C-alpha positions, 0 to 999 in steps of 0.5 A: 235803322233799328235793331230788333232783338228777341222781341215780338214786333208788328209793323202795320205801316204799308210799304215798309220792307223787312230785310233779313241779312245774315251779315255775320255768317253770310249764308241763309243756312239755319243759325243755331244760337243760344238765347243769351248769345246775342253776338251770334244772332242774325241781324234783323234790319228794317229799311226802305228801298234797300237791297243787301247782297245775299239778303232775303227781302220780305214785305206786306201790309202787316209784318211780324217778327217773333224771337228773331226766329220767325218772320211773317207777312200778311196781306199782299205779302212778298218775299225775295231772294236772289232773283226769285220772288214769292207772293201770297196772302200769308207768308211765314219764314222760319229763319232757324230752320230755313222753312218757307210757308205760303198760304193763299194765292202762292206765286213763285216768279223766277226769270221767265217762269211763273208758278201759281198754287194755293200753298207752298212749302219750301226750304229756300236755301236749297230750293226744295219743297212742294206745291199742289194744284199748280199752274206753270207759265213760262216763255220759250224762245222761238226758233230762228229761221235757217238757210240750211237745206233740209236734212235728206233723212227728214226731208218731206217728213214731220217737223219733229217733237221739239226737233233740235235740227228743225230745218225752218225755211228762210222766211223774210221778216215783214216790217215791224208787225209783231209775230204772235208765236205759239212759243209765247204761251207755254203753260203746264198744270199739275196736281203736285210739283216737287222742287228738287233743287235750284233748277229741277221741278218734278210735276205729278199728273201734269198737262203741258200745252202752248195754247193760251189760258182760255184755250184747251185744244191740246195737251201733252199729259203725263204721270211724271214730268221733269223740267230742268230750268238750266238746260230748258228741257223736259222729260216725261214718262207714260205720256200721251198727246190729247187733241180736242179731248181725244188721245192720239199718240202715246209714248212710254218716255219722251224728252223735249226742249222748251227753248228749242235747243238741240237734245238727244232723244226719241223724236215723234214718229212720222207717217204718210202714204205713197202710191209706190210704197204704201203706208210709211212710218218713220221712227227717228232717234236724234243724237246730239254728240256735241255742239258741232256734231250730231246724228239721226238714226231711224227705221222706216216701215213701208207696208209694200216693201218692208223695213228700211234703216236710215242714218245721217251724220253731220258735222261742222267746224271752222275749217270743215263740214260734212254730211253723210247719209245711208238708207238700207232695205235688206229685202224689198218685198216687191222686187225681192232685192237688197236696196240702198242709197249712200251719200258722203259729202265733205268740205275742207279748208286746208289754208287761206288758199287751199281747199278740197272735198268730196261728194259721193253718191250711189244707189243699188238700182236704177229705180230706187229714187222713183220708187222710194222718194217723192221729191221731183229733184230726186226722182228726175236724177239720172246720173249720180256724181262721185267726185273729189276735188282740190281748189287753190285761190289767190289774188291772181291764180285759181286752180281746180283739180277734180276726179269725177265719175258717175252712176247712170240710172236710165241706160240712155243719158250717158256722160263722160267721166273726168279722170282727172280734170285740171283747170288753171287760170291767171289774171293780172293788170299792168298799166291799164292792160288786163291779162287772162290765161286759162288752161285745162287738161281733161282725161275723158273716159267712157261709162259702162254702156257707152259702146264704140265711143271715143275717149282720151285727153284734151289740153286747152290753152287760152291766153288773152289781153284786153285794154278796158277804157271806161268813163261816166258816159260809156266804155270800150274794151278791145281784146285779143287772144289765142285759143289752142287745143290738143287731143290725144284720143283712142277709138275716134272714128268721126261721123262720116269717116272710116278711120281713126283720127286720134291725134288732133290739134286746133289753134284759133286767134280770137279778136273782140271789141266791146263798147257801150254808151250811157245816157240818162235824164230826170223825168217825172211820172205819176208824181214820182221822180225817176231817172230814165236811161238809154244804154246802147251796146255793140259787140264785135267778134272775129274768129277764123274758120277751122274744120273741127268735124274730126273732133269728138264731142265730150262736154260741148253743147250749143248755148241757149240764146239769151240776153247774156249768151248773145254777148259770148265769143263762142256760141258753144259751151265747152272746148270741143267746138269754137265757132267761126265769127265775123259778127256784130251784136247790137242791143239797146237797154232802157231803165226807169229807176226811182230817184228816191229809192234807187229801185229799178221799176221798169227795164226793157232790152232789145238785141240781135246778132248780125253775121258778116260771114256764114257760120260753118262750125256745127255739132255732129248731125246738125247743119250750120245756119246760113242766116245773116242774123240771129233771132231777135231777143227782147226782155221786159221787167216791171217792178210795179210795186213791192207786191207785183212783179212781171218778167218777160222774155221773147225770142223771135225769128224774123226770117220765118216770122215765128216766135221761137221762145217766150217766157212770162212770169207774174208774181203777186205778193200783197202781204205775208201769207198771201201770194200768187204766181203764174208762169208760161214757157214756150220753146218751138217744137220742144216745150209748152208749159204753164206753171202756177202756184199760190198760198191764199187765206180763205177765211176762218183760219183756212189757207189754200196752197197749190202748184200746178206745172202742166205740159200743154204739149204732152197734155199732162201734169208734170207736177201737181200739189194741192192742199189746205192749212188750218191755223187755230193759233196754238196748233195748225193742220195741213193736208197736201197731195202731190203728184210727181212725174219721174224720169225713170218710171211712171208718176208717183203720188204722195199724201201728207197729213200733219197736225202741228201742236204749237211748234212743240210737237208734230204728228204725221208726214210733214209737207213743209219742205215740199210746199216750200220747194213748190211755192217759193213765197210760201210762209208758215202760218205761225210765222205770219204777223199777228195782224194778218193772221187775225184778219184771216181768222174772222 
């Protein structure tokens, strides 16, 4: 190591680095020293492979030092300081004035940001300076998938400009194929960049895009763009979006995150059209209150109806969470009435055992959803719940208290309100015995419009004890219990009676015996080893008959017969009816399980219930069945590969020789972005529908998407969705049409057009939520692994 004092020196040897370390002062601020005061001069050291804390490193083909005040590197020149590196053809650094000058191919690299230009002037200690004719490249983190459901405010709308809420669908990651993301190629150009401190860069006459360097499909252009490397955010003024050389959107101010972080600001406007409301334009503003709380407010212009105000407030904490929504239209131009929708939802954990919450919904009128929404889950709703609840859970005890009211929207489908409902259960074990006690009190009250309907309270108690016996080859479980119910009613005049019966009681013993065996053997099929099982099961139930015709129906219906309900004690749901039973259910299940992976490749089940006594309990206006056996149930499932699945179910009436019900569902998903499903449902005298959906690559970057739910019985489409997607790498375009049959009005039609620019901005109405609900296996094009996107681009 040599000290160089007040001399002009040149080092020609390539690979030697000149390292400046202000050891006496410990700072890079200018040093003011007299020429004869050698003690205060900064120490200049020449060393190889040395990094000193707080040092500036400089290297190049030729190094020069003049008067201990100026350093110069020529040819492959590099200067470094605390994680920031500057390269160029000719680098000069004035130590005393802390001035850096780079001429020719200047490049600044700091973290994931790279800035390139022909020249650079900068004060390194303050990071203040400028470059001209610059190009900036930086990496941005791709947003992670989310399991959250869509925001009610922004559902069916655009993925907004750097939307901090960004409700992304939960697409599975496929194998180890790397996904090429538009977030990997973010770059900007500017006539001038001003460095205004450690993390602030101001770009003049700038262009911003996520397309690759050789692709100039779209830009955000602005006169002034400020980038903050600390918050990873940008703000632009007088900005417009240019697509294929054509300006398509202007805004006087915009704010965005290039790391997909939440940030307050005006979001991109959204537009679309529906048959009932006409052209729609939504202008949202996002407010990031704090990490666990945010809000969105918006105006929604409807060409046929007027201007609607919307608001959403969300919060999340370790012990509570909630979401509140409000939509308000002061005067609907079509109906001449004030229209609104409100939803308040909250969940609270009070302790390790206690929790509670509320869920309140209300609309101004019965046709609000059918005329103002496009989601079939919303448009088909006819009763809005308004409830509050409290829960208790421990090892042996559970309790639920609920108050539940409804707003009815069709003046037909009325339900009883529970004011309140209290449910208690206790479970325990003792020397192999299992005890269960269930109790419930409900006060059923009628809704407005329920004329001459009974109301009142019901108290139910059902204690039981069982003794499960299990081993490797089977099980047997005897069980005995007593179900008792007491009613205190008003206005209860049963069907077929002329007087009120307001005080009613019912007590029934319930005895059951459940049993099953397990048989298995090893087998081989197509050079694959499998475990083949045979699992017979028998389930006996005895319940004596009690006349229940005087008991009103509050919340009880007949269970749909399926592979689960065939093993229920009571074929009715709810406590208003308990069937008499002297019956045996028998079933046989066989499975084929891959011995290596444990995957169940094939499964088949056949079951039937046999009645030793006639059924005598039924719902009002129905007649008990006199059959000696139930319909035959059969189910078959095939997992032929990870790509092809088949599920089937049949319900056959052997007495009449009729197929009462059958369902088929075939799903084919050979690779990400390529899926097809076909389903068929039939219920005798009630329903016959087929339901098919697909996402399929068409080549040249195009994808087709579709879903059709068609009622063969009614001869019309219950729901239809069809559209096209185009993937250009750094931008995607989607056009989707949807038809939704509503429960309270005629069908509603909606059109969605969206241009998504590299995940940074979207323009138009967003169909992604609509597509995902209709096509569960759908995957966004920029989430598809690169190998499959490249195949479809050809």
